[in-house]
C-alpha angles and dihedrals in degrees: 000000000000091000090050092051090046089056089048091052092049091047092050101040102031136221096292094058097039096048092045093051091051092048092046092052091050091049092049094050094043093052094246092129090052091055093044091052106042126198097244140030133195107212101211093182100058116146127216118254091238092054092047092050092050094048107025114173115235118269128178089273134033128221114297093255090064100044110109108174119121117291118221113187107227128199087188092060091046091052091050091048091054091050092051093048091048091057106269129122132201100236118208091347090289120066132048110221123184109232098162135254091267097047111167098216089234108072124092103227092209100050098019088227111153118210121221111251092193093065121092109252092244088066095052116106111222098185120049137120092238096051096043121203109345089207087078088064095041093051099080094035088060085069095212087139089071088073090060090053092047092050090048092051092050099045097035096038096238134137118223095155091121091058092045095052091042087058093049092046092050092049091053090051095049097041110055114199114286092356130113133008097304093066094051101084119056091202092057089049091052094048092048092057093045089055092044087055090058089054095044093052099040093047094034094132098040118125087222089072098080130182090253093051092046090052092050092047091051090053092053091046090054092047090047093053091045091051095048095046095048094046099038095113091067089065096035095050113015098037107017102178137090089325091067092047093050094049098043088048090052089054092044093054095043093090090056098043100037108025090152088072104081094205092063090080090063095036093049094047091053092040093054092050091049093044094054091046092052093047091052092047102039097044107064121221091263093052098257119132135242094239098059089222130121094209096047087048088058089050086058090051092055092049092049091050092052093045097047092045093051098044092047091049090054094044094244105109124187120252121282090254090065091052091047093051091044092057093044090049092050091049093054094055091042091054089054095047124112108226094207094067111356093251126145130198110286087239126157129355112346114184098169093257118163101151096192112030099194103158140042092245119124116268092247092056106097097182099096095055095041091049092052095053091043091052092048091050100039108018091236135094120256093202135028096211109121096222093047090055095051093079092066093059090064096046106042138016095180113117113213133187113245108281124192128337126315112252116255131197113245120234115216119017134351128168136199102196098177092060093030101240123143119189134194119190110184114170106295095353130089126190126188123192121186118210110155140168107217119222088155131048114289119219102200130031092236110125113153090020114157126211119192127192133180123187091342095310118120105227098169108033146181115243094231129219112282102185139346094218107046137112117313090243093056093043091050090050101049096043095037131093093252091069091060138067099259139079134299127194113222087338089301123136123242089252133035113256119234128180120314109320097002127110127180127209095025116218113243133198111242096183138350132179133170118194139171124225130181093272107020151021113240129197122189121182143150135195137198102237142149087037091154086066095043125352090221097050115134134186118199126187132188119190123189119190113192112224115252093001133102096233136101131187119207124189119192127189128179119196133195095021099088122168092024116107119238132202127216105207132204126184109193118141093185113104098212098072122093131202127205115183128185137184115196088348092304118120116237132198126245128237123223110235136182117278133176126191119207108182092164132033116268097021140073139173131209109271138190127254140156134196135203118212119221141157107218114341138017137174120205128184118205123197131183108214 
């Protein structure tokens, strides 16, 4: 069996991935990574603070004294500032957790496990029951909370620069170079320096930024760039998702931000080449994204906004293909957005990431980030909402003439066949059907999932993600088919679950078509799924949405898995939706099943779900009352 699964892994992931993972494991065990990423660096190219202040390279913002956009005094920002200074942190853009004023940067606040900061990062275990989820340790060391402090100081005319630089200084002290958990992930390293740049530029003239602190920060910046450059293949080959885009962007922008480091010319040249290659690979020709995740797609939007803003400011724009993919990517998310609140389906992995929280909007509101990229690309706002437009002020100060046409949401049908998304927007309703052919690693076993919205309310929903490091039972649930609005076979998922982020026997779309008739919108699709039960197994789904009505008809058929019971599953939560299922024109009763709803990373609530058992074919009519 292990040999068979090994062949499956090789078939799915390819020679490049498989050979690299083997080599990486050998290098880790042989101590090669430890030698490649030494414990100390002597930055021979450090620049004096005075010289940097006199000739500061352009960033996306200037020092606070030169910022001129509208100030809006905010009690909310003041409240958040007080919580941060009292020892709390806003974890995953959702939950305030008290970690203490003297937090050590190493302790998981949920499990109280303290990582060893004398161990080389290559020896740190990131997934274990004892440690808990390492993201709880990485969260503060990402330093996104500095942006909340900066925004407070700008809008409320305060100066907390002393606190900010005390935090950075303390982090440097407690996290020796290339030691401990906070040096393990190159993406976290890249984000940390980006957020430090916001602090360095905003508080550029603060007396709290001393020569000693500036020297120490430069040393960490140099070590961070060195780490990312010399470990970039892990993200480009083994991970290949938003991690690779973050890190290659960090290298690309290094020549602009840190020109006093001679190596940045080489690092930036390579980084730009890799970044453009990743953008053109990871963003499909229809604008959908390699990770099949709405939230990770927004991460991509933020990175594109930062990258385009910086390269335009320095007169070294990316190629036209990057701009083309950026606009296509923006369009996909915009077509999925609910205008009433800015929400999108909670589809795919959702780890609570919002790298640069630059507004007071709720985490699930995508309008600020979409507006910023739209304004950078087209010189015109996508939304008129004041809060949604605040994000742009912190990402770009370049005024453009209006270029091109403002994006518009399409009524009726629109499909994204490369990613496998089929959308129906009918008046106040929105329906998403997923029917994808995977050439890249899927995260959830959710093919033929259906999401239904009405007036901004999610009536048929995805269960979400919860945590990456949790019990096997919870991980199997949230990533499995049973957490989605589709069909299971004997409670089995469409694909066979491996360890962590691995699936075997990927489900694949065989056909998919979305059409409009005079009275309805009709989707017909089929997938090859459950192949580990029978290589010829097939699941077909037909969805009919009546025009101007709040009803949907879904027909499911499973072939080549006879005499095995199937379950058609619906996660809904709202009480005013009815289900009427029939088999051979005979009505059948539903079964209440377990359902969890994780709208934000690290938390879930008990949800509602029903299933209908069937053998081969079932027709279910859904109506919102």
